[in-house]
N, C-alpha and C positions, 0 to 999 in steps of 0.2 A: 659289401653286396648288398644290395638295394633293399631300402624296409619293404615291406607287401605291405599294402593298406587292409585297415583292420574292420571296414565298416564294406557293409552288402550299396552302401548310396556313393559311401564315394570313390568306390572302383569302378561304377558304373561311371559316372561324372567325368571321373579322369576316360576315359576309353571313348564317351562322347568328345572330349574334350578334343584330344590328342586321335584318335582313330575315325578312320577312314565308315561312313555309315551306308555300311553292302551287307551287314545283316542287319536283322529288328529283333533280338534275342528275349527271350522269355527275360522277367528284370527279380536272376538270381542269381547272385556270383561264389562258386563255385569253388574251393581247395581243397582237394580229398576226394581222393576218390579209394574203392576198396569193390572187385567181384560185379555185386549188384545197383551197389550203393555211391550216390556220393552224397557231401557232407556241402552247407555256405560256411562265409567267411565267419559269421557268428555259429555255427556250428549244429546246426538244424543239417537233422540225416530227412536224407530224399530214397525213394526206387527210379533210379534211369530209366526209363520207358522209350529212349530215342539211341541209343550208347553209339553216342557222336555219328549219325545214319549208317548204323552198323559196323561201325569200325572197330567198334570192341565187341566182339561178340566172347571174347576169353573173358570179360570182363576186363575192370578196371586194375590199373595194377595185380596185373595175374606176375606171382611171385616165381615163378620160372621166366617167365620172358624177362621182367626184367634183372635179372640174375645173370639173363641173355647179354643183356644191353649191356650190364654191367662191367661183365668179364672182358669184354668183346672191345670195351670204349677205356679198357687198362694195357689193350698193348697195340687198338692200328686203330682210327676211323674212316679214313680217306686216302687213297690213293692217287683219287681222278684214273681213267682208264690207259691212262699213258704207262700206267705201268700192271703186273699180273699183283693179285693179291691171293696169300695163301685160304680163302676165304670161299669167294666168287666161282672157283668153277666145281664147287662143294658143293656150292648151294643151289649153283646150276643144275648140276645133276642129281640133290635130292628133290627138286621143286618139280623138273621137267619128269623121272619116275613117277612122285604121289602123281601130278595129273594126266602122265600119259602122254607126253607131246616131243619131239624132236631136241628139239629146242627152245627157250628162252633166252626174252629182251628184256634185262634190266631196268627201270622206270622208278618214279621218284613217287609223286601223283597218281589220282585216277586221271584227269584230266590231261596230263602227260600221255600215260598210258594209250588211252584215246584217242589221241592225235599221233599214234607210234605205231596205230593201229591201220589206221585211215594211209600211212606214208605205206606198210605196206602194202597193203589190200591195191593201192594206184599201181605201188610198179611193180606187182602182179601180174596184173590184168596189162600193163605194156609189156613189162617183159615173158608173161609165160602163157596167157593168153591170145595175146594180139591185139589188142586195142590198140589204135591210131594217140600216139602221146597225147595227152590234154584234153582226149572227149571220155577218159572212163570216169559213169557215174557209178556211183553208191546209192544203195534204196537205203533209207530208214521210217520212221513211222513215225508219226502225229501223237503226240504230247509225250514225248520222246527229253531225255535228261540223262547227257551222257558230259556234263562240263559246262564249262562257262570261256574255255577260247575264242578265239576269231572265227577262226574256221568252225567250233563245233554251235556258236552258236547262231552262223547260217542256215542251219537249220534249226534249230529252236523251234517253237514255238509261242512258249514263255515270250511276250512284248518284254515285255519291263527290264529281263537280259539280254535283250533285243535291240530296242531303243533306241537312235541315235552312237552306235557301233560301228555300223555303215564304216565303206563298202565290204559284203562280205563275200566268203569265197563263192566258186559257183561247183556243179559238178556232184547234186545231191539229188535228187527222186524221193519224195517224202509220199509216203501213203497213209492210211488207215492201217490201223496197228488193228489187228488178229482177225486180220481182213486173209484167208488165203487165196481168191480168187482174185482180188490189185496184187496182190504179189504176185503172184503168176502172169497178170500180166506186165505189169512193171518190167521183169523178166525178158519178156517178148525183145528190148530192146537191148542188140548186139553190145552195146558197148557197157552194161551194166556188169561190173569188177565184182559189188563184193552187195550183200545186207548185213549191214549189221546193228543189234537185236537186244532189246533188254527183256530176258526170259517172262520178269514181269514189272512193271513200272514202278519205281516206288516213289517216283520225285510224283507222277500222276495222282497216286491217294491209293497203292498199290493196287494197281491194275491188274488184275491176274486174266489171263487168255483163254481161252477156249485149251484144253488139253490136246488135241493133238497141234496146235497152231506148232509149237516150235520144231516137233517133226517134219513138220511139211514144210517148214523154212528149210531146213536142212534136206531133202528128200527135194527141193524144187532147184536148193542150189545148187547140187550136185549133179539136178537134170541141165540144168543152163548154164555151170561152169561157172558159177558167179563161188567166192570164196561165202561162207558162213560166220560171223562175227561176232559172236555172242560177249557181249558188257556184263560180267559178274563182278561189278565190282563192288555196287550193295548187297545181291542176291547172294552171291558164291560166300566160301567158304564155312559150309555147316546153315548159314540164315533161315532157309527154307525148310531145313529136315534131308537132305541131300548135300551134301560136299557144292555142288553145281546147283543149281534149278532148275541145269539144261537133264539131270540127271533121273527128273520124275523120282521116284520114287527110290528112289535107292539111298541105302544106309551104311554103305560101301565108300571108298575111295572116287573120286568119280575112272579113276583106272581102269578098274573094274567093267568089262563089258559083256557081261553073263547077265548084265538085268537087260531083261526088254525095251524097259521104259528107258534107256543111257541114251541119250544126239551125242553126234560128236562136234564141236564144230572143230571150224579149220581151224578159225582162230580165240585163241580165247585170253580177253583182259579179267583180270584182277588186282585187286586196289585196298582199302579200307583196311577190313578184318586180318588180308596175309601180314599185318604188325604185330593184331589186339590194340593196335591207336595209338600203339607206343613209339614209333616212329616212319616215318616218310616213308611206304615200299609201297612197290606200284611193281605191274611184270605184264609181258603178252609171250605167250604163248602158241606155240605151231608147229612142225613137223618140216623137214626144210626143207622139202618140197620149193615150199611158202617161204618161207625162210634166210632162205641162200640169196633170196634178194636183196639181202641186207649186208653192204663191205664197206669195209672200213672206208671215214667219211659220211656215208650214207646219210647218220641216227648218229644220237650220242646226247651224255649230259657229263658235268660234268660229278655229281651224287650219286647218277644209274648208278645199281651192283656194287656199291660201296660197301666195304667187309662190313660194318656194325648196321644194316641192312642184313644183312647174307642171315649174320647169326642169330638174330633176331627172327627173321620171314621163320628159318628152322625154325623154332620154337615153340612160335605162336603154332603152325601150321604139326606140332609134335603134338603137342595139347590139344591141340583138335579133335584126333582122334587115340589118346590117351583118354583123354574124359569121356569119351563117348558123349561130344555134343552136337552130334545131327541128330542122334538117338532120340537127346532131349528136348532140342529144338521139336520136333514131331511132337511128340508126347506133348508140353509141355503149352504146343499150337494148337492142337484140335483138343485141349484141356480149356484153355481162353480161346477158341471161339463158341464152343457149347455153352461155354458162363455168358458168353455175350448175344447167343440168338437167344437163349431161355431169356438172356435181364430186359433184350430185347420185348419180349411177347406183352413186357408190362409200362414200358414207358414210348411218346409219341415221337421224342427229342432224336433218336437213329432210327433210321432206317434200313440199318443192313452195317453186318460184319465181312470182312472178309478177310483174306490172303493165304498166306501159306507159311507150314510151322512157324518160327515166332519171327515173320515178317507180317505184321494185320494191321488193319485200318478200323475204323470205323465213320460211315455216311451221317451227318448229322443233317438232322430236316430242317435246313430253311438253304438261305440263297446261296452261293459259294462271294457275295462278296459283303453278307454279314458279317459283326463280330461272335458269330455265338461260339463258332470251332477255342474262340482267344482264348473267351472271359472260362472256355469251361476248365483248358487247360489256364488258366490263374485261378481257376479254384482247386482244380485237381493240385498244385504245385503247394499250394494252403496246406490240402491234405499232404501231401510227402510224397506222388509221383509227377514226376518232367516226362511230359509228352512235348508236340508240336505238333499245329496243325498243318498242313500241305494243301493245297489247289482251294483256298478259302472257308471252307463249308466240312473237311475230313481231319480226320487227326489221327497220327500213324502212330504204334506201339511194337517199340521193338526193342526190349528189353535184351541184358546180357544175355547167353546162351546159357550160364554156369547154375542161371534162377533155376529151385526150388521149385515143386508139387505149390508149396506149403506158402512162399513166399508166393505163388501165381494167383493161387488163391486170397491172400494176402491182399494183392494189389487187384484183382477184380473187385473185390467188395470196398476195396476205396475207390473204383472209377465203377461202380455199381452207384453207388452214397454219394459221392461224385454229383453223379447225374440228374441221381431223383432228388437230393436237395436243389438245385440248380430248377430242374423244372419246376419245384413248387413256388420259385421263389421268381421265378418267369410271369 
């Protein structure tokens, strides 16, 4: 067995020497996690306020999910889709019933799932809507983040992710987010086959649209016969206080259509917390009228739908229901924003807090090119809380959903004390 580095500095130097520099992590080296906590290699304990970009909604190393992983790993991990397994069908039935769709196409990573949804949408447009082949257009929104594959960065506004990676994929029409009039105008194009949208833009700094925006997306897609594709990779699985962000204020499973706030996408994209952060699992869900365009040979993945993934995902989803994580996320999210709103009145360093459930962000009152948000995150680290800036002057706060009210208050105390001390030193 390879001996692991015993100091943070040695581990950082090792990554810098042998790894591609495609990330700029906070200088903390984590070696253990449990629930809402992580520990560095020196043994210092931190609150995790990022949750691996909302992949660890169920908390680090949830014992039930780990047991499901261990149990399945001892029996069968991979068959490829060349053969059936005794787990895949069970998982497919479970997840389609859970979210109320006819079919699921299982994949591994979030970016893979987005690519899968784009392919399904285009094929549906040619074979069902009758758009001429290679003419299909998919509407996307500015400040979007759906991954970093070549196709996805073709419609990204992030020049760091895009520069010198062309030529890019055509067939996307980017419009302003949260702008219903712009969407209706774009849908006049008869070649539009779908609309890809994040119900809340996480990487853009937890950009929450108007309450009726997603409803209008669904309505207009139906009116103009285009597929409504919801990217819930970061916002789904109870993060925003409902099973899906498109569910509005629904606290039950998203298959429940009794709630007036429920909006049902034609194509649902899931990932991250679908496995509780234990294993790469993603999925695309749709009804038969959409999914039947996928036939043998048109799409696939060696690891997609493997038995290990299916066992882990089923347990991860069941934990969300059994531990009532939707309700907890909603309650604690309201508490967090109330604490931050009260604190903002005492400081000039924060201009606003925004979010839904336990997906929140504070906007630092400084230029996006400044180092202020990063410096605050460094101070938060020193005080035992881990968070990361996004879009320069925005700090995202997204702890595991298993957090208790007392723990949240302690974290708010750390945030407030850290920012107050930072402001005094500035």
